N, C-alpha and C positions, 0 to 999 in steps of 0.2 A: 243392506245397510243393517250392522247389528248394533247399532248404539239406542240407547234409550235417553228420555229427556234428562234422567238424572244422572246420566255419565255413566251408568253402567251398561252391560250388555245384556241385549234383551233375548232370553232365552237361549244364550250360548253358554256352553259347558265346558269348564277346564277339564283337561285330562292329565294324569289319570285319576285326579281326585275325586272328580264328579261335582265338585262345587261351581255354583253360577259364576261366570266369569264376571270380575269387578269391573271391568271397563272394555269399551269397544275395541276390537282388533286395528292397530293401525294400518292404515292401508298402504298401498304402495306409493314410494313419493314423500311418506310422511317423515320429515327431518330427524325426528327421533331415531331412525333406525340406520343413520348414516354410519355408524360403527360396528353396527351387528353383524355377525357372522353365524352362520350355521356350521357346526363340526359335524360331520356326516354320519358320527355313530350316534348321534342324538336321533335320526330316523335310519336306524341301521338297516332295515329293510331296503332302502332305495339305494339302487346302484348310482353311480356318477351322472349319467345322463338324467335320471328322474329327480336327484337331489338339485341338481342345477336347474332343472326345470321348475323346481319347488321353488328356490331361491329368487329365480325369475318372476314367478307368479305373485309371490308375497312382497315384492320388493326388497329382498334383502342381498346387499351389496357383496357380499364374501363369503365364501365357502372354506372350512378346514377338510381336507380330502384325508383319506386312510389308503395307505399302499395297498392292501389288499383288494379294495372295490377299484382302486385305479388299474391295477393288473388285469382285472375281470373287463373292464372297458377298454384296455389298452392306453397305455401312456399318451402316444399322440393324438388319438382321438380324444381322451381327458383333458388335453390341453386345449384341443380345438373347441370343445364344448365350452369349457370356461371362458376362453377368448370371445366365442361368438355370443355368449350371453352378456358379455361385459361384466363379468365377476372378478372379484380380487381374490386369490388364494391365500387366505389368514396364515395356515399352517399346512404341513404334510406330516402324518403321523404314521408310523413314527420310526425311528432308527434305534440305536442303542443296545441293551442286553450285550454289556461289555465285559461282563466280569467271570467268564470261563476261565478255569485253571489251565486247561489242557492246550497245549500247543496248536492242535489242529482246529479244535474249536474255536479258539480267540482268533486264529487267520480267518475261517470262515464268517465270524462275527463282523471283523473288519470289512470283508469283501461285501457284505450284505450291507453294511452301511455306505459304502463308497456308492453302491448301485443306489441307495436310498439318497444321497446326496446328488447324483445324477438325475434321479426322478424329479427332486425338489427344484433343480435347477430348469428342467424342460417344462415344469408346471408354473414357473416363476414365484414359487411360493416365498411368502415372509419369513418362514424358517421351517426347519426340520426339526421338530421335536423328537428329543432322546429321553427316554425311558431307560435308565442306565442299567438295570438287571439287581438280581438278588444274589444271595450264597449259592455258589455253586452246589450240586447234590453232595450232600454228606459234610459240606463244610461249615464249619463256626468261626471261621477267620475273615471277620468283618473288615479289620483294617487291610488286611490282603485284596478282598475284593474292591475295596475303594480304590486301593493303590491301581490295580489293574484298569479301573475306568480312568486314572489319570493319565496312565500310559497309552491308553486307547485313544484317547482325545489328543495324545500328542501326536500320533499318527494320522489322526483324522481331520483336524484344524488346519493344517498346509492343503490338504485335498480339497476341503470346503471353500476355503480363501480363495483358491484358484478357479473354483466353478461359481464363485459368487452367491454361495448359500451360507446362511446364519445357522448355525448350530444352536439350539435351544435346550439347556438342561432343566430338566422337570423332576422336582422334587415331591417324592410322593408321601402321603401320610404314613407317619412311622410303623403303623399295622402292614405295611407292604413292604417292610425293610427286608424280611428273609427271603422272598419270593420274587419281589419286583424291582426295588430301588433302593439300593445302598445309600443314596442320598434322601434324608428325609426333611431337612430344612432349607430354608431358603438361604439362609447364611452358608451351610455346606456347600449349595450350588454356586453361591457367589465366590466363595474362597476358590473353587476349583476352576471356574470361569474366569476368574482375576489373571489367569496365567497367559491370556491370550487377548487381542483387541476385542472391544466390545461387539464391533461391527462382524466378528467372527463367532464369536460364542457368548451367547447370551443365556437368559432365564426364562423360564415359564413361571408366572403367577397365577394359580389355580386355586380358587375360593375352596373347594372340596378337600386338598391335600393341606392347606396353610391355614385356616380360618382359626385353630384353636391354639396358634402360636402367640404368646402374649408380647414378643419383639417384634410382629409382623410390621407394625407400622414404622420403626426405625430399619428394618431391613429392606423395605420397600423402597424407602427414601435413600437408602443406601444402594439399593440396585440401580437406580436411575436409568442411564441410558442402555444399561444392559436388559432391560424388560423387552423381550423378543417376542412375547404372547401374553394375554390375559384372558383367562378361561374361567367361565362360571357355571356353577350348578350348585344345587344345595345338597345338606349333608342330613340323611334320613336319620330319625331315632324312632324306634330301634333299628339298627343295622339288619339287612337280612342275612339268612345264612351264609350265602355268596356274598362275602365283602366286597367284592370287585363291582357290585352291582347296587351298593349304597348310595349311589348318586342320585338325587331328586330333582324333579322340577323346580325351578324357581320359587320360593315361597312355601314350598312344601316341607321345609325341614328347619335347621335352627340357625343358618347362618345370617347375619347381618351384611348385606351386600354393599350398602351404600358408602360406609368407610372405609372399605377396602377400595370401591374404585375410586373415591376420592385420594386416598393416598398414592393409587397408581397414577391418576391424573397429575398430582401434585410432584410426583418424580419425573414428570415430562413424557410419560406414554401418551400418544396419540393415535395408536393404532386400533386395529379391530377388537371387539370385544366377542369373543367366541364362547357359545353355549354349547358344552360337552355333557351329554348325560348318558350313563351307563345305568339302565334300569330296565328289568323285565317288563313291567307293568307300561311303560313308555314305548319300548320296542313292539308291544304288542297291539297299542293303540294305532287308529288312523293316523298316517303320518300327517296327513293336511290339518287335522285337529291337534296333533303334537305342536306343529309349527305355529297354529293360531294362538294356542295357549303359550308359545314360547315368547312371541311377540308380546301378548299381553302383559305377562309376567315381566319380561325385560323391561317394559315401561314403570310397573308399577313397584318392582324390586329393585332394580339395579339404577336406574336414572334418577 
């Protein structure tokens, strides 16, 4: 029992901040956890088997898997482990990187994305997240890169529809435009997704990437049924030297999560809320402590 009479956690410390926990850890079966999903990258050191076991022990009903770890575990075995634990696969990360200018590189990217779609189907994933890619080496042609993403989606969407897989375009914060994603706003992602049925191409609402946009409430309302995934983590200030690792534990940064969650709920999204954190200090901490902190902060910061 980690709860004190005043509702605070007695002797429990959050990681990586080292601050005393504000509330007891929600136990397995707590109804507040019904939509929570652990994105595997939050506990990056854990393979599929270990991450699935952790979800089962902590009462987390869904998991977001990554292709690298699935390949290490084996696709069939990963699917078996998830089914045996009674978990949902909220998402599979990731496909995309569709901006290559050379014909051979573009063909290779399409082939890899078709494999990713097949993997998502085998895992019964809620969606396949697409990080669309940045500028090719030596290029400054941003419109051209975005056009290649559109062309690639025209090839992949019919394949995904036939496989019963939903593609989810993830706009990334503008600081990643050059090297990771030429889609920087939810509006851009929606404009692109609108060319296909919502059941085939949706979008990801990720607080780290979108919190800054003054048009976010209106864009979430516009997204409606196209919201395929909702991911949460905090935005740290100052950012680390490696900008990719600027995602923080909920409550350790500057994001006000509740208005975003309320907007997503009002738009009709009823799916999982996935905690996805890229952070060296989080990865270095004990995974059980990370998950315990994640559960407590999910309750205090998101719900």
